[in-house]
C-alpha positions in Angstrom: 20.5 -179.1 53.0 22.5 -181.7 55.0 26.2 -181.3 54.6 28.0 -184.6 55.2 31.3 -183.7 53.5 33.5 -181.5 55.6 35.0 -179.9 52.4 31.5 -178.6 51.5 31.0 -177.3 55.1 34.2 -175.3 55.0 33.0 -173.6 51.8 29.9 -172.4 53.6 29.7 -169.0 55.4 30.2 -170.6 58.8 33.1 -172.7 57.6 34.9 -169.7 56.2 34.3 -167.8 59.4 36.0 -170.7 61.3 38.9 -171.0 58.9 39.6 -167.2 59.2 39.9 -167.6 63.0 42.1 -170.7 62.6 44.5 -168.9 60.2 44.7 -166.0 62.6 45.9 -168.2 65.5 48.1 -170.7 63.6 49.9 -167.9 61.8 50.8 -166.3 65.1 51.7 -169.5 66.9 54.0 -171.2 64.4 55.9 -168.2 63.2 58.5 -168.2 65.9 58.9 -172.0 66.4 62.2 -173.0 64.9 63.7 -176.3 63.9 64.0 -178.5 60.8 60.8 -180.7 60.4 57.2 -179.8 60.7 54.0 -181.8 59.9 50.3 -180.9 59.7 48.0 -183.8 60.4 44.5 -183.2 59.0 42.7 -180.5 57.0 45.4 -180.6 54.3 43.4 -178.3 52.1 44.5 -175.4 54.4 48.1 -174.7 54.9 48.4 -173.7 58.5 52.2 -173.9 58.3 52.5 -171.2 55.7 54.4 -168.8 58.0 56.6 -171.3 59.7 60.3 -171.0 58.6 61.4 -174.6 59.0 63.0 -176.1 55.8 60.7 -179.1 55.7 56.9 -178.9 55.8 54.5 -181.7 54.8 51.0 -182.8 55.4 49.7 -186.2 56.6 46.2 -187.7 56.5 43.7 -189.8 54.6 42.7 -187.1 52.1 43.8 -187.0 48.5 45.9 -183.9 48.7 48.5 -184.9 51.3 52.2 -185.5 51.2 51.9 -188.7 53.2 48.8 -190.8 53.1 48.4 -192.4 56.5 46.2 -192.7 59.5 46.8 -190.3 62.4 46.9 -193.0 65.1 49.7 -194.9 63.4 52.2 -192.5 62.0 54.9 -193.8 59.6 57.4 -191.3 61.0 60.7 -192.0 62.8 60.7 -191.4 66.6 62.2 -188.2 67.9 62.4 -186.6 64.4 59.8 -183.8 64.3 60.2 -180.3 65.7 56.5 -179.3 65.3 53.2 -181.1 64.9 49.9 -179.3 64.4 46.5 -181.1 64.8 43.7 -178.9 63.4 40.4 -180.6 64.4 41.7 -184.2 64.3 41.1 -185.5 67.8 37.4 -185.0 67.9 36.8 -186.9 64.7 38.9 -190.0 65.5 37.8 -193.0 67.6 41.1 -193.1 69.5 42.4 -189.6 70.3 44.7 -190.9 73.1 46.6 -193.0 70.6 47.1 -190.0 68.3 48.6 -188.0 71.2 50.9 -190.9 72.0 52.1 -191.1 68.5 52.7 -187.4 68.3 54.6 -187.6 71.6 56.7 -190.4 70.0 57.7 -188.6 66.9 58.5 -185.3 68.6 62.0 -184.5 69.7 62.5 -183.4 73.3 61.3 -179.8 73.6 59.3 -180.3 70.4 56.0 -178.4 69.9 52.4 -179.5 69.4 49.6 -177.1 68.4 46.0 -178.3 68.6 42.6 -176.8 67.6 39.3 -178.3 68.6 35.6 -177.6 69.1 34.6 -176.5 72.6 31.6 -178.4 74.0 31.0 -175.7 76.6 30.0 -173.1 74.1 27.2 -172.0 71.8 28.7 -174.4 69.3 28.5 -177.2 71.7 24.9 -176.4 72.6 24.1 -176.3 68.9 25.5 -179.8 68.5 23.3 -181.1 71.3 20.2 -179.5 69.8 20.8 -180.5 66.2 18.1 -182.5 64.5 20.7 -183.9 62.1 23.7 -184.9 64.2 25.4 -186.7 61.3 26.2 -183.3 59.7 29.8 -182.0 59.9 31.0 -180.8 62.3 28.3 -181.7 64.7 29.0 -185.4 64.2 32.3 -185.1 66.0 33.0 -186.0 69.6 33.8 -182.6 71.1 36.5 -182.9 73.8 36.5 -180.6 76.8 39.5 -178.3 77.1 40.2 -179.4 80.7 40.2 -183.1 79.6 42.6 -182.4 76.8 44.9 -180.6 79.2 44.9 -183.6 81.5 45.8 -186.0 78.6 48.7 -183.8 77.6 50.0 -183.6 81.2 50.0 -187.4 81.5 52.3 -187.4 78.4 54.7 -184.9 80.0 53.6 -182.0 77.8 53.8 -178.5 79.3 51.3 -175.9 78.4 53.0 -173.0 76.5 50.0 -171.0 75.3 46.5 -171.0 73.8 43.3 -169.1 73.4 39.6 -169.5 72.5 37.9 -168.1 69.5 34.6 -168.1 67.5 32.4 -166.6 70.2 29.6 -165.8 67.7 26.7 -168.2 67.4 27.1 -170.8 64.6 24.7 -169.1 62.2 24.6 -170.4 58.6 23.9 -167.1 57.0 26.7 -164.6 56.4 24.6 -161.5 57.5 23.9 -163.0 60.9 27.6 -163.9 61.5 28.5 -160.3 60.6 25.9 -158.9 63.0 27.3 -160.9 65.9 31.0 -160.2 65.0 31.2 -157.8 68.0 31.2 -160.9 70.2 34.8 -161.8 69.2 36.2 -158.8 71.1 33.7 -159.0 73.9 34.2 -162.8 74.4 37.9 -162.6 75.2 37.1 -160.1 78.0 33.7 -161.2 79.4 33.3 -164.9 78.8 36.7 -166.3 77.7 35.9 -170.0 78.3 32.9 -170.1 76.0 34.5 -169.7 72.6 33.4 -172.2 70.0 36.9 -173.2 69.2 40.0 -173.6 71.4 43.7 -173.7 70.6 46.4 -175.3 72.7 50.2 -175.0 72.4 52.3 -177.4 74.4 55.9 -178.5 74.6 57.2 -182.0 75.1 59.5 -182.4 78.1 61.8 -185.3 79.0 62.7 -186.1 82.6 66.5 -186.0 83.0 68.8 -187.4 85.7 68.6 -186.0 89.2 71.7 -184.2 90.5 72.5 -185.1 94.1 74.1 -182.0 95.7 76.4 -182.2 98.8 74.9 -181.3 102.2 76.5 -177.9 102.5 74.3 -177.1 105.5 75.9 -179.7 107.7 79.4 -178.8 106.5 79.3 -175.4 108.2 77.7 -176.5 111.4 80.3 -175.6 114.1 78.7 -177.9 116.7 78.6 -180.9 114.3 82.0 -180.5 112.7 84.4 -178.2 114.6 83.8 -179.3 118.2 84.3 -183.0 117.7 87.6 -182.5 115.8 88.9 -180.0 118.3 87.9 -182.3 121.2 89.6 -185.3 119.5 92.8 -183.2 119.0 92.8 -182.1 122.7 92.4 -185.7 123.8 95.3 -186.8 121.7 97.6 -184.0 123.1 96.6 -184.9 126.7 97.4 -188.6 126.1 100.8 -187.6 124.7 101.5 -185.4 127.7 100.5 -188.2 130.1 102.7 -190.7 128.3 105.7 -188.3 128.4 105.3 -187.9 132.2 105.1 -191.6 132.8 108.6 -193.1 133.7 110.3 -195.4 131.2 110.6 -199.0 132.4 114.0 -199.5 130.8 115.4 -196.5 132.6 114.2 -197.7 135.9 115.9 -201.1 135.4 119.2 -199.6 134.4 119.4 -197.4 137.5 122.2 -198.3 140.0 
């Protein structure tokens, strides 16, 4: 059976396996991020902000069950107003992921947080996507973005990496029994092949460049050859000149002599 609707895919055994791993990471990542406003863009049927303690949570996307219905690449949100933005599997299913990251950078306050999840092309999941006979099926119809490329995009936008991990090391089997049999690969993957997880997570912080403080040149101030010697020499020259002028006879006195 070909699954074109991503909602149907998440109800399958493989989809539930993925969502369990997603909840495990997002719950841990967003718990200690503080602020006032947080938004989840995409996959609104799953509340990945459930353990975050900010007073305002809302979801945004093109689905029916969202707080704000809008496209991710043109966000109707005020600039510098959000403390946290999470993007669960949004970038690989959009034609302009760079624009989405620029919009997220715009709406985040300085030192705001972004948490991203995506499918790793350098994994068994990525290999399955290349070998699929039906590439239009979700999630294999997405444009998987390499982790190194995504990090470069974030660095260009002045994001600093704050954390992350990889998950879903088991092969993407459709049947529950095979997923259970290969569950041992979750613990072994983090230790033996950490870059080959089917899903990666990234946590980054927006930084703003401030003014540059120009400090005085303290090194030259305490250089005795550069500072003390010229001043002392100048003072000695002044004293010598005064002594010479005091020894020189006064012209008025000479004229008044009898």
